[in-house]
FIKOLZA-1660 file (N, C-alpha, C; in steps of 0.1 Angstrom, whole numbers, plus 5000, padded with zeros to 4 digits):
% residues 236
   i   px   py   pz ch aa at
   1 5008 4988 5000  A  N  N
   1 5000 5000 5000  A  N CA
   1 5009 5012 5000  A  N  C
   2 5004 5023 4993  A  A  N
   2 5011 5036 4993  A  A CA
   2 5010 5042 5007  A  A  C
   3 5021 5050 5011  A  P  N
   3 5020 5057 5023  A  P CA
   3 5008 5067 5024  A  P  C
   4 5003 5070 5036  A  I  N
   4 4992 5078 5037  A  I CA
   4 4994 5092 5031  A  I  C
   5 5006 5097 5033  A  L  N
   5 5009 5111 5028  A  L CA
   5 5009 5111 5013  A  L  C
   6 5012 5100 5007  A  A  N
   6 5012 5100 4992  A  A CA
   6 4998 5099 4987  A  A  C
   7 4988 5094 4995  A  V  N
   7 4974 5093 4990  A  V CA
   7 4966 5106 4993  A  V  C
   8 4968 5111 5006  A  K  N
   8 4960 5122 5010  A  K CA
   8 4970 5133 5016  A  K  C
   9 4969 5145 5011  A  P  N
   9 4978 5155 5016  A  P CA
   9 4976 5158 5031  A  P  C
  10 4987 5160 5038  A  L  N
  10 4986 5163 5052  A  L CA
  10 4978 5176 5055  A  L  C
  11 4980 5186 5047  A  W  N
  11 4973 5198 5048  A  W CA
  11 4967 5203 5035  A  W  C
  12 4956 5211 5036  A  P  N
  12 4951 5216 5023  A  P CA
  12 4960 5226 5017  A  P  C
  13 4960 5226 5004  A  E  N
  13 4968 5236 4996  A  E CA
  13 4960 5241 4985  A  E  C
  14 4951 5251 4988  A  P  N
  14 4942 5255 4978  A  P CA
  14 4949 5261 4965  A  P  C
  15 4945 5257 4954  A  E  N
  15 4950 5261 4941  A  E CA
  15 4941 5272 4935  A  E  C
  16 4946 5280 4926  A  Q  N
  16 4938 5290 4920  A  Q CA
  16 4939 5290 4905  A  Q  C
  17 4930 5297 4898  A  A  N
  17 4931 5297 4884  A  A CA
  17 4944 5304 4879  A  A  C
  18 4948 5301 4867  A  G  N
  18 4961 5307 4862  A  G CA
  18 4962 5322 4862  A  G  C
  19 4951 5329 4859  A  S  N
  19 4951 5344 4859  A  S CA
  19 4953 5349 4873  A  S  C
  20 4946 5343 4883  A  R  N
  20 4948 5348 4897  A  R CA
  20 4961 5344 4902  A  R  C
  21 4967 5333 4898  A  R  N
  21 4980 5329 4902  A  R CA
  21 4990 5339 4898  A  R  C
  22 4990 5344 4886  A  W  N
  22 4999 5354 4881  A  W CA
  22 4998 5367 4889  A  W  C
  23 4985 5370 4893  A  L  N
  23 4983 5382 4901  A  L CA
  23 4990 5381 4915  A  L  C
  24 4989 5369 4921  A  V  N
  24 4995 5366 4933  A  V CA
  24 5010 5368 4932  A  V  C
  25 5016 5362 4921  A  V  N
  25 5030 5363 4919  A  V CA
  25 5035 5377 4918  A  V  C
  26 5028 5385 4910  A  L  N
  26 5031 5399 4908  A  L CA
  26 5031 5407 4922  A  L  C
  27 5020 5405 4929  A  V  N
  27 5019 5412 4942  A  V CA
  27 5030 5408 4952  A  V  C
  28 5033 5395 4952  A  F  N
  28 5044 5390 4960  A  F CA
  28 5058 5396 4956  A  F  C
  29 5061 5396 4944  A  L  N
  29 5073 5402 4939  A  L CA
  29 5074 5417 4942  A  L  C
  30 5063 5424 4941  A  S  N
  30 5063 5438 4944  A  S CA
  30 5065 5440 4958  A  S  C
  31 5059 5432 4967  A  L  N
  31 5062 5434 4981  A  L CA
  31 5076 5431 4985  A  L  C
  32 5082 5420 4979  A  I  N
  32 5096 5417 4982  A  I CA
  32 5105 5428 4977  A  I  C
  33 5102 5434 4965  A  G  N
  33 5110 5445 4960  A  G CA
  33 5109 5457 4969  A  G  C
  34 5097 5461 4973  A  L  N
  34 5095 5472 4982  A  L CA
  34 5102 5470 4996  A  L  C
  35 5102 5457 5000  A  Y  N
  35 5108 5454 5013  A  Y CA
  35 5124 5456 5012  A  Y  C
  36 5129 5451 5001  A  A  N
  36 5144 5452 4999  A  A CA
  36 5148 5466 4998  A  A  C
  37 5140 5474 4991  A  W  N
  37 5143 5488 4989  A  W CA
  37 5142 5495 5003  A  W  C
  38 5133 5492 5012  A  T  N
  38 5132 5498 5025  A  T CA
  38 5144 5494 5033  A  T  C
  39 5148 5482 5033  A  L  N
  39 5160 5478 5041  A  L CA
  39 5172 5486 5036  A  L  C
  40 5173 5487 5023  A  S  N
  40 5185 5495 5017  A  S CA
  40 5185 5509 5021  A  S  C
  41 5173 5515 5023  A  R  N
  41 5172 5529 5027  A  R CA
  41 5178 5531 5041  A  R  C
  42 5177 5521 5050  A  Y  N
  42 5181 5522 5064  A  Y CA
  42 5194 5514 5066  A  Y  C
  43 5201 5510 5055  A  Y  N
  43 5213 5502 5056  A  Y CA
  43 5224 5511 5062  A  Y  C
  44 5232 5505 5071  A  A  N
  44 5243 5512 5077  A  A CA
  44 5255 5502 5078  A  A  C
  45 5266 5505 5071  A  G  N
  45 5277 5496 5070  A  G CA
  45 5286 5497 5082  A  G  C
  46 5281 5496 5094  A  A  N
  46 5289 5497 5106  A  A CA
  46 5282 5491 5117  A  A  C
  47 5289 5486 5127  A  Q  N
  47 5283 5480 5139  A  Q CA
  47 5292 5481 5151  A  Q  C
  48 5287 5484 5162  A  G  N
  48 5296 5486 5174  A  G CA
  48 5293 5476 5185  A  G  C
  49 5285 5466 5183  A  G  N
  49 5282 5457 5194  A  G CA
  49 5293 5447 5197  A  G  C
  50 5293 5441 5209  A  V  N
  50 5303 5431 5212  A  V CA
  50 5301 5418 5205  A  V  C
  51 5288 5414 5204  A  D  N
  51 5286 5401 5196  A  D CA
  51 5291 5402 5182  A  D  C
  52 5287 5413 5176  A  Q  N
  52 5291 5416 5162  A  Q CA
  52 5306 5416 5161  A  Q  C
  53 5314 5421 5171  A  A  N
  53 5328 5421 5170  A  A CA
  53 5334 5407 5169  A  A  C
  54 5328 5397 5176  A  G  N
  54 5332 5383 5175  A  G CA
  54 5330 5377 5162  A  G  C
  55 5318 5379 5156  A  Y  N
  55 5315 5374 5143  A  Y CA
  55 5324 5380 5132  A  Y  C
  56 5325 5393 5132  A  L  N
  56 5333 5400 5122  A  L CA
  56 5348 5398 5123  A  L  C
  57 5352 5396 5135  A  M  N
  57 5367 5392 5137  A  M CA
  57 5370 5379 5130  A  M  C
  58 5361 5369 5132  A  T  N
  58 5363 5356 5125  A  T CA
  58 5362 5358 5110  A  T  C
  59 5352 5366 5106  A  A  N
  59 5351 5368 5091  A  A CA
  59 5363 5374 5085  A  A  C
  60 5369 5384 5092  A  R  N
  60 5381 5390 5087  A  R CA
  60 5393 5380 5087  A  R  C
  61 5394 5372 5097  A  L  N
  61 5404 5361 5097  A  L CA
  61 5403 5352 5085  A  L  C
  62 5390 5347 5083  A  I  N
  62 5388 5338 5072  A  I CA
  62 5391 5344 5059  A  I  C
  63 5388 5357 5058  A  A  N
  63 5391 5364 5045  A  A CA
  63 5406 5367 5043  A  A  C
  64 5414 5365 5054  A  G  N
  64 5428 5367 5053  A  G CA
  64 5433 5381 5057  A  G  C
  65 5425 5388 5064  A  D  N
  65 5429 5402 5068  A  D CA
  65 5441 5401 5078  A  D  C
  66 5441 5390 5086  A  K  N
  66 5452 5389 5096  A  K CA
  66 5455 5374 5097  A  K  C
  67 5467 5370 5097  A  N  N
  67 5470 5356 5098  A  N CA
  67 5479 5354 5111  A  N  C
  68 5484 5342 5113  A  V  N
  68 5492 5339 5125  A  V CA
  68 5503 5349 5127  A  V  C
  69 5505 5353 5139  A  Y  N
  69 5516 5363 5143  A  Y CA
  69 5527 5356 5150  A  Y  C
  70 5539 5359 5146  A  S  N
  70 5551 5353 5153  A  S CA
  70 5558 5365 5160  A  S  C
  71 5558 5364 5173  A  A  N
  71 5564 5375 5181  A  A CA
  71 5580 5375 5179  A  A  C
  72 5586 5386 5177  A  P  N
  72 5600 5387 5176  A  P CA
  72 5607 5386 5189  A  P  C
  73 5600 5388 5200  A  A  N
  73 5606 5387 5214  A  A CA
  73 5595 5383 5224  A  A  C
  74 5599 5378 5235  A  P  N
  74 5589 5374 5245  A  P CA
  74 5580 5386 5249  A  P  C
  75 5568 5383 5253  A  A  N
  75 5559 5394 5257  A  A CA
  75 5564 5400 5270  A  A  C
  76 5560 5413 5272  A  P  N
  76 5565 5420 5284  A  P CA
  76 5560 5414 5297  A  P  C
  77 5548 5407 5296  A  Y  N
  77 5542 5401 5308  A  Y CA
  77 5541 5386 5307  A  Y  C
  78 5546 5379 5316  A  Q  N
  78 5545 5364 5316  A  Q CA
  78 5539 5359 5329  A  Q  C
  79 5529 5350 5328  A  P  N
  79 5523 5345 5340  A  P CA
  79 5533 5337 5349  A  P  C
  80 5531 5338 5362  A  A  N
  80 5539 5331 5371  A  A CA
  80 5538 5316 5369  A  A  C
  81 5549 5309 5369  A  A  N
  81 5549 5294 5367  A  A CA
  81 5547 5287 5380  A  A  C
  82 5534 5284 5383  A  T  N
  82 5531 5277 5396  A  T CA
  82 5525 5264 5392  A  T  C
  83 5524 5255 5402  A  T  N
  83 5518 5242 5400  A  T CA
  83 5503 5243 5397  A  T  C
  84 5496 5253 5404  A  Q  N
  84 5482 5255 5402  A  Q CA
  84 5480 5260 5388  A  Q  C
  85 5488 5269 5383  A  A  N
  85 5487 5274 5369  A  A CA
  85 5489 5263 5359  A  A  C
  86 5498 5254 5361  A  A  N
  86 5500 5243 5352  A  A CA
  86 5488 5234 5352  A  A  C
  87 5482 5232 5364  A  A  N
  87 5470 5223 5364  A  A CA
  87 5458 5229 5358  A  A  C
  88 5457 5243 5359  A  D  N
  88 5445 5249 5353  A  D CA
  88 5447 5251 5338  A  D  C
  89 5459 5251 5333  A  H  N
  89 5462 5253 5319  A  H CA
  89 5471 5243 5314  A  H  C
  90 5466 5231 5312  A  P  N
  90 5475 5220 5307  A  P CA
  90 5480 5222 5293  A  P  C
  91 5491 5216 5290  A  A  N
  91 5497 5217 5276  A  A CA
  91 5487 5211 5266  A  A  C
  92 5487 5217 5254  A  P  N
  92 5478 5211 5244  A  P CA
  92 5482 5197 5240  A  P  C
  93 5472 5190 5236  A  S  N
  93 5474 5176 5232  A  S CA
  93 5481 5175 5219  A  S  C
  94 5485 5163 5215  A  S  N
  94 5492 5161 5202  A  S CA
  94 5482 5164 5191  A  S  C
  95 5469 5161 5193  A  L  N
  95 5459 5164 5182  A  L CA
  95 5458 5179 5180  A  L  C
  96 5458 5186 5191  A  Q  N
  96 5457 5201 5190  A  Q CA
  96 5469 5207 5183  A  Q  C
  97 5480 5201 5184  A  T  N
  97 5492 5207 5178  A  T CA
  97 5495 5200 5165  A  T  C
  98 5487 5192 5160  A  W  N
  98 5489 5185 5147  A  W CA
  98 5490 5196 5136  A  W  C
  99 5500 5196 5128  A  P  N
  99 5502 5206 5117  A  P CA
  99 5491 5207 5107  A  P  C
 100 5484 5195 5106  A  V  N
 100 5473 5195 5096  A  V CA
 100 5463 5206 5098  A  V  C
 101 5461 5210 5111  A  F  N
 101 5451 5219 5115  A  F CA
 101 5456 5234 5114  A  F  C
 102 5469 5236 5111  A  D  N
 102 5474 5249 5111  A  D CA
 102 5467 5259 5102  A  D  C
 103 5463 5254 5090  A  G  N
 103 5456 5263 5081  A  G CA
 103 5443 5268 5086  A  G  C
 104 5435 5258 5092  A  L  N
 104 5422 5261 5097  A  L CA
 104 5424 5270 5110  A  L  C
 105 5434 5266 5118  A  R  N
 105 5436 5274 5131  A  R CA
 105 5440 5288 5128  A  R  C
 106 5447 5290 5118  A  N  N
 106 5452 5304 5114  A  N CA
 106 5441 5312 5108  A  N  C
 107 5430 5306 5103  A  R  N
 107 5419 5313 5098  A  R CA
 107 5408 5316 5108  A  R  C
 108 5408 5309 5119  A  L  N
 108 5398 5311 5129  A  L CA
 108 5403 5318 5142  A  L  C
 109 5416 5320 5143  A  S  N
 109 5422 5326 5155  A  S CA
 109 5434 5333 5152  A  S  C
 110 5440 5341 5161  A  F  N
 110 5452 5347 5159  A  F CA
 110 5460 5348 5173  A  F  C
 111 5473 5350 5172  A  V  N
 111 5481 5352 5184  A  V CA
 111 5483 5367 5186  A  V  C
 112 5478 5373 5197  A  P  N
 112 5479 5387 5198  A  P CA
 112 5494 5392 5200  A  P  C
 113 5496 5403 5195  A  E  N
 113 5510 5409 5196  A  E CA
 113 5512 5414 5210  A  E  C
 114 5502 5419 5217  A  T  N
 114 5503 5424 5230  A  T CA
 114 5490 5420 5238  A  T  C
 115 5490 5419 5251  A  P  N
 115 5478 5416 5258  A  P CA
 115 5466 5425 5255  A  P  C
 116 5469 5437 5251  A  F  N
 116 5458 5447 5249  A  F CA
 116 5450 5445 5237  A  F  C
 117 5455 5436 5228  A  Q  N
 117 5447 5432 5216  A  Q CA
 117 5435 5424 5220  A  Q  C
 118 5436 5417 5231  A  F  N
 118 5425 5408 5236  A  F CA
 118 5415 5417 5243  A  F  C
 119 5406 5423 5236  A  A  N
 119 5397 5433 5242  A  A CA
 119 5382 5430 5241  A  A  C
 120 5378 5421 5233  A  S  N
 120 5364 5418 5230  A  S CA
 120 5358 5409 5240  A  S  C
 121 5346 5412 5245  A  R  N
 121 5339 5403 5255  A  R CA
 121 5335 5390 5248  A  R  C
 122 5333 5390 5235  A  M  N
 122 5328 5378 5228  A  M CA
 122 5340 5370 5222  A  M  C
 123 5352 5371 5228  A  C  N
 123 5363 5363 5224  A  C CA
 123 5369 5356 5236  A  C  C
 124 5376 5346 5234  A  I  N
 124 5383 5339 5244  A  I CA
 124 5398 5336 5240  A  I  C
 125 5406 5335 5250  A  I  N
 125 5420 5332 5247  A  I CA
 125 5423 5318 5253  A  I  C
 126 5431 5310 5246  A  T  N
 126 5433 5296 5249  A  T CA
 126 5442 5294 5262  A  T  C
 127 5451 5304 5264  A  E  N
 127 5460 5303 5276  A  E CA
 127 5462 5317 5281  A  E  C
 128 5467 5318 5293  A  P  N
 128 5472 5332 5297  A  P CA
 128 5482 5337 5288  A  P  C
 129 5482 5350 5286  A  F  N
 129 5490 5356 5275  A  F CA
 129 5505 5354 5279  A  F  C
 130 5513 5350 5269  A  G  N
 130 5527 5348 5270  A  G CA
 130 5533 5348 5257  A  G  C
 131 5546 5345 5256  A  P  N
 131 5553 5345 5243  A  P CA
 131 5548 5333 5235  A  P  C
 132 5543 5335 5223  A  P  N
 132 5540 5324 5214  A  P CA
 132 5552 5315 5211  A  P  C
 133 5550 5302 5212  A  Q  N
 133 5562 5294 5210  A  Q CA
 133 5558 5284 5199  A  Q  C
 134 5568 5281 5190  A  P  N
 134 5565 5272 5178  A  P CA
 134 5560 5259 5182  A  P  C
 135 5565 5254 5194  A  G  N
 135 5561 5240 5198  A  G CA
 135 5547 5240 5204  A  G  C
 136 5541 5251 5206  A  Q  N
 136 5528 5251 5212  A  Q CA
 136 5518 5260 5204  A  Q  C
 137 5515 5255 5192  A  P  N
 137 5506 5264 5183  A  P CA
 137 5492 5265 5188  A  P  C
 138 5487 5257 5197  A  A  N
 138 5474 5258 5201  A  A CA
 138 5472 5268 5213  A  A  C
 139 5483 5273 5218  A  Q  N
 139 5483 5282 5230  A  Q CA
 139 5483 5296 5226  A  Q  C
 140 5478 5305 5235  A  Y  N
 140 5479 5319 5233  A  Y CA
 140 5471 5324 5221  A  Y  C
 141 5460 5318 5218  A  R  N
 141 5453 5322 5206  A  R CA
 141 5439 5327 5210  A  R  C
 142 5435 5338 5202  A  V  N
 142 5422 5344 5205  A  V CA
 142 5412 5339 5195  A  V  C
 143 5401 5333 5200  A  Y  N
 143 5390 5328 5192  A  Y CA
 143 5377 5336 5195  A  Y  C
 144 5368 5337 5186  A  A  N
 144 5355 5342 5189  A  A CA
 144 5347 5331 5196  A  A  C
 145 5337 5335 5203  A  K  N
 145 5328 5325 5211  A  K CA
 145 5317 5320 5202  A  K  C
 146 5319 5319 5189  A  Y  N
 146 5308 5316 5180  A  Y CA
 146 5313 5306 5170  A  Y  C
 147 5304 5298 5164  A  P  N
 147 5308 5289 5153  A  P CA
 147 5310 5298 5140  A  P  C
 148 5316 5293 5130  A  F  N
 148 5320 5301 5119  A  F CA
 148 5311 5300 5107  A  F  C
 149 5298 5297 5109  A  G  N
 149 5289 5296 5097  A  G CA
 149 5286 5310 5092  A  G  C
 150 5281 5319 5100  A  Y  N
 150 5278 5332 5095  A  Y CA
 150 5291 5340 5092  A  Y  C
 151 5302 5339 5100  A  P  N
 151 5314 5345 5095  A  P CA
 151 5319 5340 5082  A  P  C
 152 5317 5328 5079  A  L  N
 152 5321 5323 5066  A  L CA
 152 5314 5330 5054  A  L  C
 153 5301 5332 5056  A  M  N
 153 5293 5339 5046  A  M CA
 153 5298 5354 5045  A  M  C
 154 5300 5360 5057  A  A  N
 154 5305 5374 5057  A  A CA
 154 5319 5375 5051  A  A  C
 155 5327 5365 5053  A  A  N
 155 5341 5365 5047  A  A CA
 155 5340 5364 5031  A  A  C
 156 5331 5356 5026  A  A  N
 156 5329 5355 5012  A  A CA
 156 5325 5368 5006  A  A  C
 157 5316 5375 5013  A  A  N
 157 5311 5389 5008  A  A CA
 157 5323 5399 5010  A  A  C
 158 5331 5397 5020  A  R  N
 158 5343 5406 5022  A  R CA
 158 5352 5405 5010  A  R  C
 159 5354 5393 5005  A  L  N
 159 5364 5391 4994  A  L CA
 159 5358 5397 4981  A  L  C
 160 5345 5396 4980  A  V  N
 160 5338 5400 4967  A  V CA
 160 5335 5415 4967  A  V  C
 161 5330 5420 4978  A  M  N
 161 5324 5434 4978  A  M CA
 161 5332 5443 4987  A  M  C
 162 5343 5439 4993  A  G  N
 162 5351 5448 5001  A  G CA
 162 5346 5447 5016  A  G  C
 163 5350 5457 5024  A  F  N
 163 5348 5457 5038  A  F CA
 163 5333 5458 5041  A  F  C
 164 5325 5466 5034  A  D  N
 164 5311 5468 5036  A  D CA
 164 5303 5455 5032  A  D  C
 165 5309 5446 5025  A  G  N
 165 5302 5434 5021  A  G CA
 165 5298 5426 5032  A  G  C
 166 5306 5426 5043  A  M  N
 166 5302 5418 5055  A  M CA
 166 5289 5422 5061  A  M  C
 167 5285 5434 5059  A  Y  N
 167 5272 5439 5064  A  Y CA
 167 5260 5437 5055  A  Y  C
 168 5263 5433 5042  A  V  N
 168 5252 5431 5033  A  V CA
 168 5246 5417 5034  A  V  C
 169 5252 5408 5041  A  I  N
 169 5247 5394 5042  A  I CA
 169 5234 5394 5049  A  I  C
 170 5232 5400 5060  A  N  N
 170 5219 5399 5067  A  N CA
 170 5207 5406 5060  A  N  C
 171 5209 5417 5053  A  P  N
 171 5197 5422 5045  A  P CA
 171 5193 5412 5034  A  P  C
 172 5203 5406 5028  A  L  N
 172 5200 5396 5018  A  L CA
 172 5194 5384 5024  A  L  C
 173 5199 5379 5035  A  C  N
 173 5193 5367 5042  A  C CA
 173 5178 5370 5046  A  C  C
 174 5175 5382 5050  A  T  N
 174 5162 5386 5054  A  T CA
 174 5152 5386 5042  A  T  C
 175 5157 5391 5031  A  V  N
 175 5148 5391 5019  A  V CA
 175 5146 5377 5015  A  V  C
 176 5156 5369 5015  A  L  N
 176 5155 5355 5011  A  L CA
 176 5146 5347 5020  A  L  C
 177 5147 5350 5033  A  A  N
 177 5139 5344 5043  A  A CA
 177 5124 5347 5041  A  A  C
 178 5121 5359 5036  A  C  N
 178 5107 5362 5033  A  C CA
 178 5102 5354 5021  A  C  C
 179 5111 5352 5011  A  W  N
 179 5108 5344 4999  A  W CA
 179 5104 5330 5003  A  W  C
 180 5113 5324 5011  A  F  N
 180 5110 5310 5015  A  F CA
 180 5099 5309 5025  A  F  C
 181 5096 5320 5032  A  A  N
 181 5084 5320 5041  A  A CA
 181 5071 5319 5033  A  A  C
 182 5071 5325 5021  A  F  N
 182 5059 5324 5012  A  F CA
 182 5058 5309 5008  A  F  C
 183 5069 5303 5004  A  L  N
 183 5068 5289 4999  A  L CA
 183 5064 5280 5011  A  L  C
 184 5069 5283 5023  A  L  N
 184 5065 5275 5035  A  L CA
 184 5050 5277 5038  A  L  C
 185 5045 5289 5038  A  F  N
 185 5031 5291 5041  A  F CA
 185 5022 5285 5030  A  F  C
 186 5026 5284 5018  A  R  N
 186 5018 5278 5007  A  R CA
 186 5016 5263 5009  A  R  C
 187 5024 5257 5017  A  Q  N
 187 5022 5243 5020  A  Q CA
 187 5009 5241 5028  A  Q  C
 188 5004 5252 5034  A  V  N
 188 4993 5251 5044  A  V CA
 188 4981 5259 5040  A  V  C
 189 4983 5271 5035  A  V  N
 189 4972 5280 5033  A  V CA
 189 4972 5286 5019  A  V  C
 190 4962 5294 5016  A  S  N
 190 4960 5299 5003  A  S CA
 190 4971 5310 5000  A  S  C
 191 4972 5313 4987  A  P  N
 191 4982 5324 4983  A  P CA
 191 4980 5337 4991  A  P  C
 192 4967 5341 4992  A  F  N
 192 4964 5354 4999  A  F CA
 192 4969 5353 5013  A  F  C
 193 4966 5343 5020  A  M  N
 193 4970 5341 5034  A  M CA
 193 4985 5340 5035  A  M  C
 194 4991 5334 5025  A  S  N
 194 5006 5333 5025  A  S CA
 194 5013 5346 5024  A  S  C
 195 5007 5355 5016  A  I  N
 195 5012 5369 5015  A  I CA
 195 5011 5376 5028  A  I  C
 196 4999 5374 5034  A  L  N
 196 4997 5381 5047  A  L CA
 196 5008 5375 5057  A  L  C
 197 5011 5362 5057  A  G  N
 197 5021 5357 5065  A  G CA
 197 5035 5362 5063  A  G  C
 198 5038 5365 5050  A  V  N
 198 5051 5370 5047  A  V CA
 198 5052 5385 5052  A  V  C
 199 5041 5392 5051  A  I  N
 199 5041 5406 5056  A  I CA
 199 5043 5406 5072  A  I  C
 200 5036 5396 5078  A  W  N
 200 5037 5395 5093  A  W CA
 200 5052 5392 5097  A  W  C
 201 5058 5383 5089  A  V  N
 201 5072 5380 5092  A  V CA
 201 5081 5392 5090  A  V  C
 202 5080 5398 5078  A  A  N
 202 5089 5409 5073  A  A CA
 202 5088 5421 5083  A  A  C
 203 5076 5424 5088  A  C  N
 203 5074 5436 5096  A  C CA
 203 5075 5433 5111  A  C  C
 204 5079 5421 5114  A  N  N
 204 5081 5418 5129  A  N CA
 204 5093 5427 5133  A  N  C
 205 5091 5434 5144  A  P  N
 205 5102 5444 5149  A  P CA
 205 5116 5437 5150  A  P  C
 206 5116 5425 5155  A  L  N
 206 5129 5418 5157  A  L CA
 206 5135 5415 5143  A  L  C
 207 5127 5411 5133  A  V  N
 207 5132 5408 5120  A  V CA
 207 5138 5421 5114  A  V  C
 208 5131 5432 5115  A  L  N
 208 5135 5445 5110  A  L CA
 208 5148 5449 5117  A  L  C
 209 5149 5447 5130  A  F  N
 209 5161 5451 5137  A  F CA
 209 5173 5444 5133  A  F  C
 210 5172 5430 5132  A  Y  N
 210 5184 5422 5129  A  Y CA
 210 5187 5422 5114  A  Y  C
 211 5178 5427 5106  A  A  N
 211 5181 5427 5091  A  A CA
 211 5193 5436 5088  A  A  C
 212 5195 5446 5096  A  N  N
 212 5207 5455 5094  A  N CA
 212 5216 5454 5106  A  N  C
 213 5218 5442 5111  A  D  N
 213 5227 5440 5123  A  D CA
 213 5236 5429 5119  A  D  C
 214 5249 5431 5123  A  A  N
 214 5259 5421 5119  A  A CA
 214 5260 5409 5129  A  A  C
 215 5248 5403 5131  A  N  N
 215 5246 5391 5139  A  N CA
 215 5242 5379 5131  A  N  C
 216 5241 5368 5137  A  S  N
 216 5237 5356 5129  A  S CA
 216 5222 5354 5129  A  S  C
 217 5214 5363 5134  A  H  N
 217 5199 5360 5135  A  H CA
 217 5193 5359 5122  A  H  C
 218 5196 5368 5112  A  S  N
 218 5189 5368 5099  A  S CA
 218 5193 5356 5091  A  S  C
 219 5206 5352 5092  A  A  N
 219 5210 5339 5085  A  A CA
 219 5203 5327 5091  A  A  C
 220 5201 5327 5105  A  T  N
 220 5194 5317 5111  A  T CA
 220 5179 5316 5107  A  T  C
 221 5173 5328 5106  A  L  N
 221 5159 5329 5101  A  L CA
 221 5158 5323 5087  A  L  C
 222 5167 5326 5078  A  L  N
 222 5167 5320 5065  A  L CA
 222 5168 5305 5066  A  L  C
 223 5177 5300 5074  A  C  N
 223 5179 5285 5075  A  C CA
 223 5167 5279 5080  A  C  C
 224 5160 5285 5090  A  V  N
 224 5148 5279 5096  A  V CA
 224 5137 5279 5085  A  V  C
 225 5135 5289 5078  A  M  N
 225 5125 5290 5067  A  M CA
 225 5128 5279 5056  A  M  C
 226 5140 5278 5052  A  M  N
 226 5144 5268 5042  A  M CA
 226 5142 5254 5047  A  M  C
 227 5146 5252 5060  A  G  N
 227 5145 5239 5066  A  G CA
 227 5131 5234 5067  A  G  C
 228 5122 5242 5072  A  F  N
 228 5108 5238 5074  A  F CA
 228 5101 5236 5061  A  F  C
 229 5104 5245 5051  A  W  N
 229 5098 5244 5038  A  W CA
 229 5103 5230 5032  A  W  C
 230 5116 5227 5033  A  G  N
 230 5121 5215 5027  A  G CA
 230 5115 5203 5034  A  G  C
 231 5113 5204 5048  A  L  N
 231 5108 5193 5055  A  L CA
 231 5093 5190 5051  A  L  C
 232 5085 5200 5051  A  L  N
 232 5071 5198 5047  A  L CA
 232 5070 5194 5033  A  L  C
 233 5078 5199 5024  A  S  N
 233 5078 5195 5010  A  S CA
 233 5081 5180 5009  A  S  C
 234 5091 5175 5017  A  W  N
 234 5095 5161 5016  A  W CA
 234 5084 5153 5022  A  W  C
 235 5077 5157 5033  A  M  N
 235 5066 5150 5039  A  M CA
 235 5054 5148 5030  A  M  C
 236 5051 5159 5022  A  R  N
 236 5040 5158 5013  A  R CA
 236 5043 5150 5001  A  R  C
% end
């Protein structure tokens, strides 16, 4: 026997005549275009938040703005060598120091030239600051407290569009999220109600706020819309 979902749709999906369908498409494209224009009017290629600093630092590292640093001399401050310090900060394992990871490590972190470079609340340092040593490549490195999914997108835009390109990712993700929101809502309701749903999503205050913010929220919204649309499409 055929699966139940293959015989009877799980949700109603009202269809319309060809002429009305084209009208819905034109209205939807007009709304998306107006929304994109509105976001561009309030676009600002700058961000001063601490979360954003972590994301964009990783994006710049991936794009090659700064690579691994080799100190010409020991740092001016070195932590006291005590038994407790050694217990709290054990030496890196052989896997951590494996040269195979050097390329990835140098694109996701950096060794600061001075302790004052470690200034962001959304970053961590792997060890107390001290002289970087060739035999300990996993130590004394600054990483952002975030995964590198969104920074990878921002780094690609940085290479193509320059410095401001990092800030274009979220407006684009927001517009695409509205596009997939329409496809998602069409799995359940009529075209008219789907357009109302897109307007509801697009005009949500948080969506509008994060559309021009260098955070991962808009990229996450896009992934959620694409994921649920793909899941319901597969189920149907």
